[in-house]
ZAMIKE-467593 format. One record per residue: x, y, z of N, C-alpha, C in turn. Coordinates in pm, whole numbers, padded with zeros to 5 digits. Example, Ala and Ser with C-alpha at 12.3 -4.5 7.8 and 13.67 -1.06 7.14 Angstrom:
BEGIN
> 01319|-00569|00780|01230|-00450|00780|01320|-00330|00780
> 01285|-00225|00708|01367|-00106|00714|01290|00003|00787
END
This chain:
BEGIN
> -09459|-07549|-05016|-09422|-07631|-05128|-09270|-07627|-05146
> -09206|-07736|-05144|-09062|-07740|-05171|-09036|-07749|-05319
> -08947|-07666|-05371|-08908|-07670|-05509|-08772|-07731|-05528
> -08760|-07814|-05631|-08634|-07873|-05663|-08606|-07855|-05808
> -08487|-07808|-05844|-08455|-07786|-05983|-08407|-07919|-06040
> -08455|-07959|-06155|-08418|-08082|-06221|-08361|-08051|-06359
> -08248|-08114|-06391|-08190|-08102|-06527|-08203|-08230|-06595
> -08252|-08225|-06719|-08279|-08354|-06791|-08223|-08341|-06936
> -08184|-08454|-06992|-08160|-08460|-07131|-08282|-08510|-07205
> -08336|-08430|-07295|-08460|-08467|-07364|-08433|-08490|-07510
> -08498|-08591|-07562|-08492|-08623|-07704|-08580|-08522|-07778
> -08567|-08522|-07912|-08648|-08434|-07991|-08794|-08467|-07967
> -08826|-08595|-07962|-08965|-08638|-07935|-09016|-08588|-07800
> -08931|-08593|-07695|-08968|-08542|-07562|-09002|-08393|-07568
> -08917|-08320|-07644|-08945|-08178|-07659|-09074|-08149|-07731
> -09098|-08223|-07839|-09221|-08201|-07911|-09346|-08238|-07824
> -09329|-08347|-07746|-09440|-08382|-07656|-09462|-08277|-07552
> -09357|-08219|-07495|-09375|-08112|-07399|-09442|-07990|-07462
> -09401|-07957|-07585|-09465|-07841|-07653|-09613|-07869|-07682
> -09642|-07990|-07722|-09786|-08021|-07753|-09865|-08017|-07614
> -09812|-08072|-07510|-09878|-08073|-07379|-09895|-07923|-07338
> -09795|-07845|-07360|-09804|-07704|-07316|-09924|-07637|-07384
> -09943|-07666|-07511|-10059|-07612|-07585|-10191|-07670|-07539
> -10195|-07803|-07529|-10317|-07868|-07486|-10365|-07837|-07346
> -10266|-07819|-07255|-10299|-07789|-07114|-10303|-07641|-07084
> -10280|-07556|-07191|-10276|-07415|-07177|-10178|-07369|-07065
> -10064|-07433|-07061|-09960|-07403|-06963|-09880|-07286|-07005
> -09836|-07205|-06903|-09761|-07084|-06932|-09616|-07120|-06973
> -09570|-07237|-06931|-09430|-07280|-06960|-09419|-07427|-06982
> -09305|-07469|-07040|-09281|-07613|-07054|-09270|-07676|-06919
> -09213|-07610|-06825|-09198|-07668|-06688|-09333|-07690|-06628
> -09428|-07599|-06649|-09563|-07616|-06598|-09634|-07728|-06666
> -09612|-07748|-06794|-09672|-07858|-06866|-09617|-07996|-06816
> -09487|-08000|-06789|-09431|-08124|-06735|-09485|-08150|-06598
> -09496|-08050|-06518|-09552|-08062|-06379|-09695|-08115|-06388
> -09777|-08066|-06477|-09915|-08112|-06494|-09917|-08256|-06542
> -09828|-08291|-06634|-09822|-08427|-06685|-09786|-08523|-06572
> -09696|-08481|-06484|-09661|-08566|-06370|-09780|-08588|-06276
> -09857|-08491|-06254|-09979|-08503|-06172|-10077|-08601|-06240
> -10099|-08580|-06363|-10188|-08671|-06435|-10141|-08816|-06434
> -10017|-08839|-06461|-09959|-08966|-06463|-09964|-09033|-06325
> -09939|-08954|-06223|-09946|-09009|-06084|-10086|-09055|-06054
> -10187|-08982|-06087|-10323|-09015|-06058|-10367|-09140|-06135
> -10332|-09148|-06262|-10367|-09267|-06343|-10298|-09392|-06285
> -10172|-09383|-06268|-10099|-09503|-06210|-10150|-09543|-06077
> -10181|-09449|-05992|-10233|-09477|-05861|-10364|-09560|-05871
> -10452|-09514|-05955|-10579|-09585|-05975|-10559|-09722|-06030
> -10467|-09737|-06125|-10441|-09867|-06188|-10387|-09964|-06082
> -10291|-09914|-05992|-10234|-09993|-05889|-10338|-10033|-05786
> -10439|-09955|-05764|-10552|-09993|-05673|-10647|-10093|-05739
> -10620|-10132|-05861|-10706|-10228|-05927|-10821|-10163|-06001
> -10829|-10035|-06003|-10933|-09962|-06072|-10902|-09963|-06225
> -11001|-09925|-06303|-10987|-09916|-06443|-10998|-09769|-06489
> -10914|-09734|-06586|-10926|-09600|-06641|-10979|-09620|-06787
> -11095|-09552|-06811|-11160|-09564|-06938|-11161|-09435|-07016
> -11158|-09446|-07149|-11170|-09329|-07233|-11296|-09348|-07318
> -11381|-09252|-07321|-11498|-09257|-07404|-11461|-09194|-07540
> -11479|-09274|-07647|-11444|-09229|-07780|-11562|-09150|-07839
> -11535|-09080|-07950|-11637|-08999|-08012|-11764|-09072|-08044
> -11755|-09198|-08076|-11873|-09281|-08112|-11942|-09337|-07988
> -11900|-09292|-07865|-11953|-09330|-07732|-11907|-09471|-07689
> -11824|-09535|-07771|-11768|-09661|-07720|-11660|-09633|-07617
> -11630|-09730|-07534|-11534|-09712|-07425|-11410|-09793|-07459
> -11293|-09740|-07421|-11169|-09809|-07437|-11097|-09805|-07307
> -11045|-09917|-07262|-10969|-09924|-07132|-10827|-09887|-07158
> -10769|-09803|-07066|-10635|-09758|-07079|-10541|-09862|-07006
> -10440|-09912|-07074|-10344|-10000|-07020|-10204|-09931|-07018
> -10133|-09945|-06910|-09991|-09899|-06908|-09907|-10020|-06861
> -09831|-10072|-06955|-09756|-10196|-06924|-09674|-10178|-06796
> -09683|-10277|-06705|-09608|-10275|-06586|-09676|-10210|-06471
> -09795|-10154|-06495|-09866|-10084|-06385|-10005|-10157|-06367
> -10032|-10191|-06242|-10163|-10253|-06213|-10194|-10383|-06282
> -10089|-10462|-06304|-10112|-10594|-06362|-10135|-10594|-06507
> -10109|-10475|-06575|-10129|-10469|-06720|-10020|-10548|-06791
END
């Protein structure tokens, strides 16, 4: 595995999102949380580009389709 160091300017919201993901994904570090988020985003966008649908089952068992503007014809 090739590692590349990346430097980014993050907004306060980006930092809050990273911290939230770190907790939700039980990541050991913010970098690990970002890495996991990239894997998840890549999988979702790949499926949308293939014309597949990504669905979320809500607590009431209803289904909601995930749209990401600009991906997969959304």
